[in-house]
NUKEKE-945978 format. One record per atom (N, C-alpha, C): x, y, z. Coordinates in nm, 2 decimals, padded with zeros to 4 digits. Layout:
REM NUKEKE-945978
<atom <X Y Z>>;
...
This chain:
REM NUKEKE-945978
<atom <00.08 -00.12 00.00>>;
<atom <00.00 00.00 00.00>>;
<atom <00.09 00.12 00.00>>;
<atom <00.05 00.22 -00.08>>;
<atom <00.13 00.35 -00.08>>;
<atom <00.04 00.46 -00.03>>;
<atom <00.11 00.55 00.04>>;
<atom <00.05 00.68 00.08>>;
<atom <00.10 00.78 -00.02>>;
<atom <00.01 00.84 -00.10>>;
<atom <00.05 00.94 -00.20>>;
<atom <00.01 01.08 -00.15>>;
<atom <00.10 01.17 -00.17>>;
<atom <00.06 01.31 -00.15>>;
<atom <00.05 01.38 -00.28>>;
<atom <-00.06 01.37 -00.34>>;
<atom <-00.08 01.42 -00.48>>;
<atom <-00.10 01.57 -00.48>>;
<atom <-00.08 01.62 -00.60>>;
<atom <-00.11 01.77 -00.62>>;
<atom <-00.25 01.78 -00.65>>;
<atom <-00.32 01.86 -00.57>>;
<atom <-00.47 01.89 -00.60>>;
<atom <-00.47 01.98 -00.72>>;
<atom <-00.55 01.95 -00.82>>;
<atom <-00.56 02.03 -00.94>>;
<atom <-00.65 02.15 -00.91>>;
<atom <-00.63 02.26 -00.99>>;
<atom <-00.72 02.37 -00.98>>;
<atom <-00.86 02.33 -01.02>>;
<atom <-00.87 02.25 -01.12>>;
<atom <-01.00 02.21 -01.17>>;
<atom <-01.07 02.12 -01.06>>;
<atom <-00.99 02.03 -00.99>>;
<atom <-01.05 01.95 -00.89>>;
<atom <-01.09 02.03 -00.77>>;
<atom <-01.00 02.13 -00.73>>;
<atom <-01.03 02.22 -00.62>>;
<atom <-01.16 02.30 -00.65>>;
<atom <-01.18 02.35 -00.77>>;
<atom <-01.30 02.42 -00.81>>;
<atom <-01.42 02.33 -00.79>>;
<atom <-01.41 02.21 -00.84>>;
<atom <-01.52 02.11 -00.83>>;
<atom <-01.56 02.08 -00.68>>;
<atom <-01.46 02.06 -00.60>>;
<atom <-01.48 02.03 -00.46>>;
<atom <-01.55 02.14 -00.39>>;
<atom <-01.51 02.27 -00.41>>;
<atom <-01.57 02.38 -00.35>>;
<atom <-01.71 02.40 -00.41>>;
<atom <-01.73 02.37 -00.53>>;
<atom <-01.87 02.38 -00.59>>;
<atom <-01.96 02.28 -00.53>>;
<atom <-01.91 02.16 -00.51>>;
<atom <-01.99 02.05 -00.44>>;
<atom <-02.01 02.09 -00.30>>;
<atom <-01.91 02.14 -00.23>>;
<atom <-01.92 02.17 -00.09>>;
<atom <-02.02 02.28 -00.06>>;
<atom <-02.04 02.37 -00.16>>;
<atom <-02.13 02.48 -00.14>>;
<atom <-02.28 02.42 -00.15>>;
<atom <-02.29 02.31 -00.22>>;
<atom <-02.43 02.25 -00.23>>;
<atom <-02.45 02.14 -00.13>>;
<atom <-02.35 02.12 -00.05>>;
<atom <-02.37 02.02 00.06>>;
<atom <-02.34 01.87 00.01>>;
<atom <-02.29 01.86 -00.11>>;
<atom <-02.26 01.73 -00.17>>;
<atom <-02.11 01.71 -00.18>>;
<atom <-02.06 01.60 -00.13>>;
<atom <-01.92 01.57 -00.14>>;
<atom <-01.88 01.52 -00.28>>;
<atom <-01.77 01.57 -00.33>>;
<atom <-01.72 01.52 -00.46>>;
<atom <-01.68 01.37 -00.45>>;
<atom <-01.71 01.30 -00.55>>;
<atom <-01.69 01.15 -00.55>>;
<atom <-01.58 01.11 -00.64>>;
<atom <-01.48 01.04 -00.59>>;
<atom <-01.37 00.98 -00.67>>;
<atom <-01.43 00.85 -00.72>>;
<atom <-01.43 00.83 -00.85>>;
<atom <-01.49 00.70 -00.91>>;
<atom <-01.39 00.62 -00.99>>;
<atom <-01.28 00.68 -01.03>>;
<atom <-01.18 00.62 -01.12>>;
<atom <-01.04 00.66 -01.08>>;
<atom <-00.95 00.57 -01.12>>;
<atom <-00.80 00.60 -01.11>>;
<atom <-00.75 00.59 -01.26>>;
<atom <-00.68 00.70 -01.30>>;
<atom <-00.61 00.69 -01.43>>;
<atom <-00.47 00.66 -01.41>>;
<atom <-00.41 00.58 -01.49>>;
<atom <-00.27 00.54 -01.48>>;
<atom <-00.20 00.58 -01.61>>;
<atom <-00.08 00.63 -01.60>>;
<atom <00.00 00.67 -01.71>>;
<atom <00.15 00.64 -01.69>>;
<atom <00.23 00.66 -01.80>>;
<atom <00.37 00.63 -01.79>>;
<atom <00.46 00.75 -01.81>>;
<atom <00.41 00.87 -01.79>>;
<atom <00.50 00.99 -01.81>>;
<atom <00.54 01.04 -01.67>>;
<atom <00.66 01.02 -01.63>>;
<atom <00.71 01.07 -01.50>>;
<atom <00.75 01.21 -01.51>>;
<atom <00.71 01.29 -01.41>>;
<atom <00.75 01.43 -01.41>>;
<atom <00.71 01.49 -01.28>>;
<atom <00.73 01.62 -01.26>>;
<atom <00.68 01.69 -01.15>>;
<atom <00.54 01.75 -01.18>>;
<atom <00.43 01.70 -01.12>>;
<atom <00.30 01.74 -01.16>>;
<atom <00.27 01.88 -01.12>>;
<atom <00.17 01.94 -01.19>>;
<atom <00.13 02.08 -01.17>>;
<atom <-00.02 02.09 -01.13>>;
<atom <-00.05 02.19 -01.06>>;
<atom <-00.19 02.21 -01.02>>;
<atom <-00.28 02.25 -01.14>>;
<atom <-00.21 02.29 -01.25>>;
<atom <-00.29 02.33 -01.37>>;
<atom <-00.33 02.21 -01.46>>;
<atom <-00.29 02.09 -01.43>>;
<atom <-00.32 01.98 -01.51>>;
<atom <-00.47 01.94 -01.51>>;
<atom <-00.52 01.90 -01.62>>;
<atom <-00.66 01.85 -01.63>>;
<atom <-00.66 01.71 -01.68>>;
<atom <-00.55 01.65 -01.71>>;
<atom <-00.54 01.51 -01.75>>;
<atom <-00.40 01.46 -01.73>>;
<atom <-00.38 01.33 -01.74>>;
<atom <-00.24 01.28 -01.73>>;
<atom <-00.16 01.32 -01.86>>;
<atom <-00.03 01.32 -01.85>>;
<atom <00.05 01.35 -01.97>>;
<atom <00.04 01.24 -02.07>>;
<atom <00.03 01.12 -02.02>>;
<atom <00.02 01.00 -02.12>>;
<atom <-00.06 00.89 -02.05>>;
<atom <-00.20 00.91 -02.04>>;
<atom <-00.28 00.81 -01.98>>;
<atom <-00.28 00.68 -02.06>>;
<atom <-00.26 00.57 -01.99>>;
<atom <-00.26 00.44 -02.06>>;
<atom <-00.38 00.36 -02.02>>;
<atom <-00.44 00.38 -01.91>>;
<atom <-00.57 00.32 -01.87>>;
<atom <-00.64 00.39 -01.76>>;
<atom <-00.77 00.37 -01.76>>;
<atom <-00.86 00.43 -01.65>>;
<atom <-00.94 00.31 -01.60>>;
<atom <-00.93 00.30 -01.47>>;
<atom <-01.00 00.19 -01.40>>;
<atom <-01.09 00.24 -01.29>>;
<atom <-01.21 00.16 -01.27>>;
<atom <-01.30 00.21 -01.16>>;
<atom <-01.24 00.17 -01.03>>;
<atom <-01.27 00.26 -00.93>>;
<atom <-01.24 00.23 -00.79>>;
<atom <-01.32 00.10 -00.75>>;
<atom <-01.25 00.01 -00.69>>;
<atom <-01.32 -00.11 -00.64>>;
<atom <-01.38 -00.09 -00.51>>;
<atom <-01.31 -00.02 -00.42>>;
<atom <-01.36 00.00 -00.28>>;
<atom <-01.28 00.12 -00.22>>;
<atom <-01.34 00.18 -00.12>>;
<atom <-01.28 00.29 -00.06>>;
<atom <-01.34 00.31 00.08>>;
<atom <-01.27 00.37 00.17>>;
<atom <-01.32 00.41 00.30>>;
<atom <-01.24 00.53 00.35>>;
<atom <-01.31 00.60 00.43>>;
<atom <-01.24 00.72 00.50>>;
<atom <-01.16 00.67 00.61>>;
<atom <-01.03 00.72 00.62>>;
<atom <-00.94 00.68 00.73>>;
<atom <-00.95 00.80 00.83>>;
<atom <-00.94 00.92 00.78>>;
<atom <-00.95 01.04 00.87>>;
<atom <-01.03 01.14 00.79>>;
<atom <-01.06 01.26 00.84>>;
<atom <-01.13 01.36 00.77>>;
<atom <-01.06 01.40 00.64>>;
<atom <-00.93 01.38 00.63>>;
<atom <-00.85 01.42 00.52>>;
<atom <-00.77 01.31 00.45>>;
<atom <-00.81 01.18 00.48>>;
<atom <-00.74 01.07 00.42>>;
<atom <-00.84 00.96 00.38>>;
<atom <-00.83 00.91 00.26>>;
<atom <-00.92 00.81 00.21>>;
<atom <-00.83 00.69 00.16>>;
<atom <-00.88 00.57 00.19>>;
<atom <-00.81 00.45 00.14>>;
<atom <-00.89 00.40 00.02>>;
<atom <-00.83 00.38 -00.09>>;
<atom <-00.89 00.33 -00.21>>;
<atom <-00.82 00.21 -00.27>>;
<atom <-00.90 00.12 -00.33>>;
<atom <-00.84 00.00 -00.40>>;
<atom <-00.89 00.00 -00.54>>;
<atom <-00.81 -00.06 -00.63>>;
<atom <-00.86 -00.08 -00.77>>;
<atom <-00.77 -00.19 -00.83>>;
<atom <-00.83 -00.25 -00.93>>;
<atom <-00.76 -00.36 -01.00>>;
<atom <-00.74 -00.33 -01.15>>;
<atom <-00.61 -00.31 -01.18>>;
<atom <-00.57 -00.29 -01.32>>;
<atom <-00.55 -00.42 -01.39>>;
<atom <-00.63 -00.45 -01.49>>;
<atom <-00.62 -00.58 -01.56>>;
<atom <-00.62 -00.55 -01.71>>;
<atom <-00.58 -00.65 -01.79>>;
<atom <-00.58 -00.63 -01.93>>;
<atom <-00.45 -00.65 -02.00>>;
<atom <-00.44 -00.63 -02.13>>;
<atom <-00.32 -00.66 -02.21>>;
<atom <-00.22 -00.55 -02.21>>;
<atom <-00.25 -00.43 -02.16>>;
<atom <-00.16 -00.32 -02.16>>;
<atom <-00.04 -00.34 -02.06>>;
<atom <00.08 -00.31 -02.11>>;
<atom <00.20 -00.32 -02.02>>;
<atom <00.27 -00.18 -02.02>>;
<atom <00.31 -00.14 -01.90>>;
<atom <00.38 -00.01 -01.89>>;
<atom <00.42 00.01 -01.74>>;
<atom <00.52 00.10 -01.73>>;
<atom <00.56 00.14 -01.59>>;
<atom <00.47 00.25 -01.55>>;
<atom <00.41 00.24 -01.43>>;
<atom <00.32 00.34 -01.38>>;
<atom <00.41 00.45 -01.32>>;
<atom <00.40 00.57 -01.38>>;
<atom <00.48 00.68 -01.33>>;
<atom <00.39 00.80 -01.30>>;
<atom <00.26 00.79 -01.33>>;
<atom <00.16 00.89 -01.30>>;
<atom <00.03 00.83 -01.27>>;
<atom <-00.04 00.89 -01.17>>;
<atom <-00.17 00.85 -01.12>>;
<atom <-00.26 00.97 -01.11>>;
<atom <-00.38 00.96 -01.17>>;
<atom <-00.48 01.06 -01.16>>;
<atom <-00.60 01.01 -01.08>>;
<atom <-00.66 01.09 -01.00>>;
<atom <-00.78 01.05 -00.92>>;
<atom <-00.89 01.13 -00.98>>;
<atom <-00.99 01.06 -01.04>>;
<atom <-01.09 01.11 -01.13>>;
<atom <-01.22 01.12 -01.05>>;
<atom <-01.29 01.23 -01.06>>;
<atom <-01.42 01.25 -01.00>>;
<atom <-01.53 01.20 -01.09>>;
<atom <-01.65 01.18 -01.04>>;
<atom <-01.76 01.13 -01.11>>;
<atom <-01.80 01.20 -01.24>>;
<atom <-01.76 01.33 -01.25>>;
<atom <-01.79 01.41 -01.37>>;
<atom <-01.68 01.41 -01.47>>;
<atom <-01.57 01.33 -01.44>>;
<atom <-01.45 01.33 -01.53>>;
<atom <-01.34 01.42 -01.49>>;
<atom <-01.36 01.51 -01.39>>;
<atom <-01.26 01.61 -01.35>>;
<atom <-01.15 01.53 -01.28>>;
<atom <-01.02 01.57 -01.31>>;
<atom <-00.91 01.51 -01.24>>;
<atom <-00.89 01.59 -01.11>>;
<atom <-00.92 01.53 -01.00>>;
<atom <-00.91 01.59 -00.87>>;
<atom <-00.77 01.62 -00.83>>;
<atom <-00.69 01.51 -00.85>>;
<atom <-00.55 01.52 -00.80>>;
<atom <-00.46 01.43 -00.89>>;
<atom <-00.33 01.47 -00.89>>;
<atom <-00.24 01.39 -00.97>>;
<atom <-00.11 01.37 -00.90>>;
<atom <-00.06 01.25 -00.91>>;
<atom <00.07 01.22 -00.86>>;
<atom <00.16 01.17 -00.97>>;
<atom <00.29 01.21 -00.97>>;
<atom <00.38 01.16 -01.07>>;
<atom <00.52 01.17 -01.02>>;
<atom <00.61 01.08 -01.07>>;
<atom <00.75 01.08 -01.04>>;
<atom <00.82 01.01 -01.15>>;
<atom <00.95 01.04 -01.16>>;
<atom <01.03 00.98 -01.27>>;
<atom <01.06 00.83 -01.23>>;
<atom <01.06 00.80 -01.10>>;
<atom <01.07 00.66 -01.05>>;
<atom <00.94 00.59 -01.06>>;
<atom <00.93 00.48 -01.12>>;
<atom <00.80 00.41 -01.13>>;
<atom <00.74 00.37 -00.99>>;
<atom <00.61 00.38 -00.99>>;
<atom <00.53 00.33 -00.87>>;
<atom <00.51 00.18 -00.88>>;
<atom <00.49 00.13 -01.00>>;
<atom <00.47 -00.01 -01.02>>;
<atom <00.48 -00.05 -01.17>>;
<atom <00.47 -00.18 -01.20>>;
<atom <00.47 -00.22 -01.34>>;
<atom <00.34 -00.29 -01.37>>;
<atom <00.27 -00.24 -01.47>>;
<atom <00.14 -00.30 -01.51>>;
<atom <00.18 -00.40 -01.62>>;
<atom <00.16 -00.53 -01.58>>;
<atom <00.19 -00.64 -01.67>>;
<atom <00.07 -00.69 -01.74>>;
<atom <00.08 -00.74 -01.86>>;
<atom <-00.03 -00.80 -01.94>>;
<atom <-00.07 -00.93 -01.88>>;
<atom <00.02 -01.00 -01.81>>;
<atom <-00.01 -01.14 -01.76>>;
<atom <-00.07 -01.14 -01.62>>;
<atom <-00.04 -01.04 -01.54>>;
<atom <-00.07 -01.04 -01.40>>;
<atom <-00.15 -00.91 -01.37>>;
<atom <-00.27 -00.92 -01.31>>;
<atom <-00.34 -00.80 -01.27>>;
<atom <-00.27 -00.72 -01.16>>;
<atom <-00.28 -00.59 -01.17>>;
<atom <-00.21 -00.51 -01.07>>;
<atom <-00.31 -00.46 -00.97>>;
<atom <-00.29 -00.50 -00.84>>;
<atom <-00.38 -00.46 -00.74>>;
<atom <-00.32 -00.33 -00.68>>;
<atom <-00.40 -00.22 -00.69>>;
<atom <-00.36 -00.09 -00.64>>;
<atom <-00.43 -00.06 -00.51>>;
<atom <-00.36 -00.02 -00.41>>;
<atom <-00.42 00.02 -00.28>>;
<atom <-00.34 00.15 -00.24>>;
<atom <-00.42 00.26 -00.22>>;
<atom <-00.36 00.39 -00.19>>;
<atom <-00.43 00.44 -00.07>>;
<atom <-00.35 00.50 00.02>>;
<atom <-00.41 00.59 00.12>>;
<atom <-00.38 00.73 00.07>>;
<atom <-00.49 00.79 00.02>>;
<atom <-00.48 00.92 -00.05>>;
<atom <-00.50 01.04 00.06>>;
<atom <-00.39 01.11 00.08>>;
<atom <-00.39 01.22 00.17>>;
<atom <-00.44 01.35 00.10>>;
<atom <-00.55 01.41 00.15>>;
<atom <-00.60 01.53 00.08>>;
<atom <-00.61 01.64 00.18>>;
<atom <-00.49 01.67 00.24>>;
<atom <-00.48 01.78 00.34>>;
<atom <-00.53 01.91 00.30>>;
<atom <-00.51 01.94 00.17>>;
<atom <-00.54 02.08 00.12>>;
<atom <-00.69 02.10 00.10>>;
<atom <-00.78 02.00 00.12>>;
<atom <-00.92 02.01 00.10>>;
<atom <-01.00 02.02 00.23>>;
<atom <-01.12 02.07 00.22>>;
<atom <-01.20 02.08 00.34>>;
<atom <-01.23 01.93 00.39>>;
<atom <-01.24 01.92 00.52>>;
<atom <-01.27 01.79 00.58>>;
<atom <-01.39 01.72 00.52>>;
<atom <-01.38 01.60 00.49>>;
<atom <-01.48 01.51 00.44>>;
<atom <-01.55 01.57 00.31>>;
<atom <-01.48 01.65 00.23>>;
<atom <-01.54 01.70 00.11>>;
<atom <-01.52 01.61 -00.01>>;
<atom <-01.46 01.50 00.01>>;
<atom <-01.44 01.40 -00.10>>;
<atom <-01.48 01.26 -00.05>>;
<atom <-01.55 01.19 -00.12>>;
<atom <-01.59 01.05 -00.09>>;
<atom <-01.54 00.96 -00.20>>;
<atom <-01.56 00.83 -00.18>>;
<atom <-01.52 00.73 -00.28>>;
<atom <-01.64 00.65 -00.32>>;
<atom <-01.66 00.64 -00.45>>;
<atom <-01.77 00.55 -00.50>>;
<atom <-01.70 00.44 -00.57>>;
<atom <-01.72 00.32 -00.52>>;
<atom <-01.65 00.20 -00.57>>;
<atom <-01.75 00.11 -00.63>>;
<atom <-01.70 00.00 -00.69>>;
<atom <-01.78 -00.10 -00.75>>;
<atom <-01.83 -00.20 -00.65>>;
<atom <-01.78 -00.20 -00.53>>;
<atom <-01.82 -00.29 -00.42>>;
<atom <-01.73 -00.41 -00.41>>;
<atom <-01.63 -00.42 -00.50>>;
<atom <-01.54 -00.54 -00.49>>;
<atom <-01.44 -00.50 -00.37>>;
<atom <-01.44 -00.59 -00.27>>;
<atom <-01.35 -00.56 -00.16>>;
<atom <-01.21 -00.62 -00.19>>;
<atom <-01.12 -00.53 -00.23>>;
<atom <-00.99 -00.58 -00.26>>;
<atom <-00.89 -00.54 -00.15>>;
<atom <-00.93 -00.49 -00.04>>;
<atom <-00.84 -00.43 00.06>>;
<atom <-00.76 -00.55 00.12>>;
<atom <-00.63 -00.52 00.13>>;
<atom <-00.54 -00.62 00.19>>;
<atom <-00.52 -00.59 00.34>>;
<atom <-00.58 -00.48 00.38>>;
<atom <-00.57 -00.44 00.52>>;
<atom <-00.67 -00.51 00.61>>;
<atom <-00.62 -00.57 00.72>>;
<atom <-00.71 -00.64 00.81>>;
<atom <-00.64 -00.63 00.95>>;
<atom <-00.73 -00.62 01.05>>;
<atom <-00.67 -00.62 01.18>>;
<atom <-00.63 -00.75 01.23>>;
<atom <-00.55 -00.76 01.34>>;
<atom <-00.52 -00.89 01.40>>;
<atom <-00.64 -00.96 01.44>>;
<atom <-00.74 -00.89 01.49>>;
<atom <-00.87 -00.96 01.54>>;
<atom <-00.94 -01.02 01.42>>;
<atom <-00.94 -00.95 01.30>>;
<atom <-01.00 -01.01 01.18>>;
<atom <-00.93 -01.13 01.14>>;
<atom <-00.80 -01.13 01.14>>;
<atom <-00.72 -01.25 01.10>>;
<atom <-00.75 -01.36 01.20>>;
<atom <-00.75 -01.33 01.33>>;
<atom <-00.78 -01.43 01.43>>;
<atom <-00.92 -01.50 01.41>>;
<atom <-01.02 -01.41 01.38>>;
<atom <-01.15 -01.46 01.36>>;
<atom <-01.16 -01.55 01.24>>;
<atom <-01.09 -01.51 01.13>>;
<atom <-01.09 -01.59 01.01>>;
<atom <-01.02 -01.72 01.03>>;
<atom <-00.91 -01.72 01.10>>;
<atom <-00.83 -01.84 01.13>>;
<atom <-00.92 -01.94 01.22>>;
<atom <-00.98 -01.88 01.32>>;
<atom <-01.07 -01.96 01.41>>;
<atom <-01.18 -02.03 01.33>>;
<atom <-01.24 -01.95 01.24>>;
<atom <-01.35 -02.01 01.16>>;
<atom <-01.30 -02.12 01.07>>;
<atom <-01.18 -02.10 01.01>>;
<atom <-01.12 -02.21 00.92>>;
<atom <-01.09 -02.33 01.01>>;
<atom <-01.03 -02.31 01.12>>;
<atom <-01.00 -02.43 01.21>>;
<atom <-01.13 -02.50 01.25>>;
<atom <-01.23 -02.43 01.29>>;
<atom <-01.36 -02.49 01.33>>;
<atom <-01.41 -02.57 01.21>>;
<atom <-01.41 -02.52 01.09>>;
<atom <-01.46 -02.59 00.98>>;
<atom <-01.38 -02.72 00.95>>;
<atom <-01.25 -02.71 00.96>>;
<atom <-01.16 -02.82 00.95>>;
<atom <-01.19 -02.93 01.05>>;
<atom <-01.21 -02.89 01.18>>;
<atom <-01.24 -02.98 01.29>>;
<atom <-01.38 -03.05 01.26>>;
<atom <-01.48 -02.98 01.21>>;
<atom <-01.61 -03.04 01.18>>;
<atom <-01.59 -03.14 01.07>>;
<atom <-01.51 -03.10 00.96>>;
<atom <-01.50 -03.19 00.85>>;
<atom <-01.42 -03.32 00.90>>;
<atom <-01.32 -03.30 00.98>>;
<atom <-01.24 -03.42 01.03>>;
<atom <-01.33 -03.50 01.12>>;
<atom <-01.41 -03.45 01.20>>;
<atom <-01.50 -03.52 01.29>>;
<atom <-01.60 -03.60 01.20>>;
<atom <-01.65 -03.54 01.10>>;
<atom <-01.75 -03.61 01.01>>;
<atom <-01.68 -03.72 00.94>>;
<atom <-01.55 -03.70 00.89>>;
<atom <-01.48 -03.81 00.83>>;
<atom <-01.46 -03.93 00.92>>;
<atom <-01.42 -03.90 01.04>>;
<atom <-01.40 -04.01 01.14>>;
<atom <-01.53 -04.09 01.16>>;
<atom <-01.65 -04.02 01.17>>;
<atom <-01.77 -04.08 01.19>>;
<atom <-01.80 -04.17 01.07>>;
<atom <-01.77 -04.13 00.95>>;
<atom <-01.79 -04.21 00.83>>;
<atom <-01.71 -04.33 00.83>>;
<atom <-01.58 -04.32 00.87>>;
<atom <-01.49 -04.43 00.88>>;
<atom <-01.54 -04.53 00.99>>;
<atom <-01.59 -04.48 01.10>>;
<atom <-01.64 -04.57 01.21>>;
<atom <-01.76 -04.64 01.16>>;
<atom <-01.85 -04.58 01.08>>;
<atom <-01.97 -04.64 01.03>>;
<atom <-01.93 -04.75 00.93>>;
<atom <-01.83 -04.72 00.84>>;
<atom <-01.78 -04.82 00.75>>;
<atom <-01.72 -04.94 00.82>>;
<atom <-01.65 -04.92 00.93>>;
<atom <-01.59 -05.03 01.00>>;
<atom <-01.70 -05.12 01.07>>;
<atom <-01.80 -05.05 01.12>>;
<atom <-01.91 -05.12 01.19>>;
<atom <-01.99 -05.20 01.09>>;
<atom <-02.01 -05.15 00.97>>;
<atom <-02.08 -05.23 00.86>>;
<atom <-02.01 -05.34 00.80>>;
<atom <-01.87 -05.34 00.82>>;
<atom <-01.80 -05.45 00.75>>;
<atom <-01.77 -05.57 00.83>>;
């Protein structure tokens, strides 16, 4: 998981304040990925070289100014991810991150799971939400969640083992 400190675009800022004035939070719905590394600018309205745009799978608010988002980049396209745009429901690029050092490699053979904690310190608290597809791709889980999952798996295995021994006992009794 990466924590990105993107540049908030002027267009994105305008959209957030427009939505904030109406009482509606701006919604991030897509992530754009590109391969042009640079120092991003607040004047950008699109990536320098967008290679793919993917829907947000899932998201949640971490703090008033931080959102966790996940997405899955799949398909035949291959490139080094050097720029990421966070796209609002109306197509406006809210924020952009870019660097000459790649963030990841998008392979044609292996889907790329993206998980970002998006820090939006320059925006009003809770002025941005995430609208995802509902696919829970998050790799984050608490120790308690892992313990509960492990306990459930062990309980299921014990039940299956117990049932197997009963079947063996019945077969012995019938022979």
